[in-house]
C-alpha positions in Angstrom: 65.4 72.8 97.1 68.0 71.0 98.4 69.7 68.9 96.7 69.6 65.6 98.2 65.4 65.8 98.5 65.5 66.2 94.3 64.8 62.5 92.9 67.9 61.0 91.7 68.5 60.4 87.9 68.0 57.5 85.5 70.8 56.0 84.5 71.2 57.0 80.2 71.5 53.0 80.1 68.8 52.1 82.1 65.6 51.0 79.8 62.5 52.8 79.8 59.5 51.5 81.5 56.7 50.7 78.5 54.4 53.0 77.5 50.9 52.4 76.1 51.0 54.0 72.9 47.6 54.4 72.9 45.4 56.2 76.0 41.4 55.1 75.2 39.8 58.5 76.4 37.7 59.1 79.1 33.7 58.8 79.6 34.0 62.7 80.8 36.4 63.4 77.4 33.8 61.5 75.6 30.6 63.1 76.7 32.4 66.2 76.7 32.8 65.8 72.3 29.8 64.5 72.1 28.1 67.9 73.5 30.6 70.4 72.6 29.2 68.7 68.8 25.6 69.1 69.5 26.0 72.3 70.9 27.8 72.6 67.9 24.9 71.9 65.2 22.0 74.0 67.1 24.4 76.9 67.4 24.7 76.7 63.3 21.5 75.7 62.6 20.0 78.5 64.8 22.4 81.2 62.3 20.7 80.1 59.3 17.3 80.2 60.9 17.4 83.8 62.5 20.9 85.1 60.2 22.6 87.8 61.8 22.0 91.3 59.7 19.4 90.1 58.1 16.0 91.7 57.4 13.8 90.8 60.6 10.9 88.7 59.8 7.1 90.6 58.9 4.0 88.4 59.3 1.4 90.3 57.8 -1.1 90.9 59.6 -5.3 92.0 58.1 -4.4 94.9 59.3 -1.5 95.8 57.2 -2.2 93.4 54.1 -2.6 95.2 50.8 -5.4 96.4 50.0 -6.6 95.2 45.8 -7.6 97.5 43.8 -11.1 99.6 43.9 -12.4 99.9 39.9 -10.3 102.6 37.9 -7.4 102.9 40.7 -3.9 102.4 38.9 -1.1 102.4 41.6 -1.3 101.9 45.6 -2.3 98.4 45.2 -1.9 95.2 44.4 -3.2 94.2 41.2 -2.6 97.8 39.0 -1.5 97.9 36.2 2.8 98.8 35.5 3.0 100.5 32.1 5.9 99.5 30.5 7.7 100.9 27.5 9.0 98.9 24.9 11.7 99.7 22.2 11.1 98.7 18.7 13.6 96.0 17.7 16.6 96.6 16.1 16.6 96.0 11.9 19.1 93.0 10.4 22.5 94.0 9.9 22.1 93.1 6.1 24.9 91.5 4.6 
């Protein structure tokens, strides 16, 4: 670029033009902020509802529903007996 094509440099003593420190956001910028906010809220709700890496939901159907116990059946059914061993309580310490 030739030297005569460059704009003249302002003198140091020349006052600077007044500049408004606050420039309001344009309508497009405000719509971008609102859209990004809504998108963020939707993504966060979807991550809460459909957790990535979580167990998939299993819906119980009539064919896969657990069956109740037949008379005499103890295991492999709903309502069966679970045997639990209980230990006797420890004796109180003497004084």
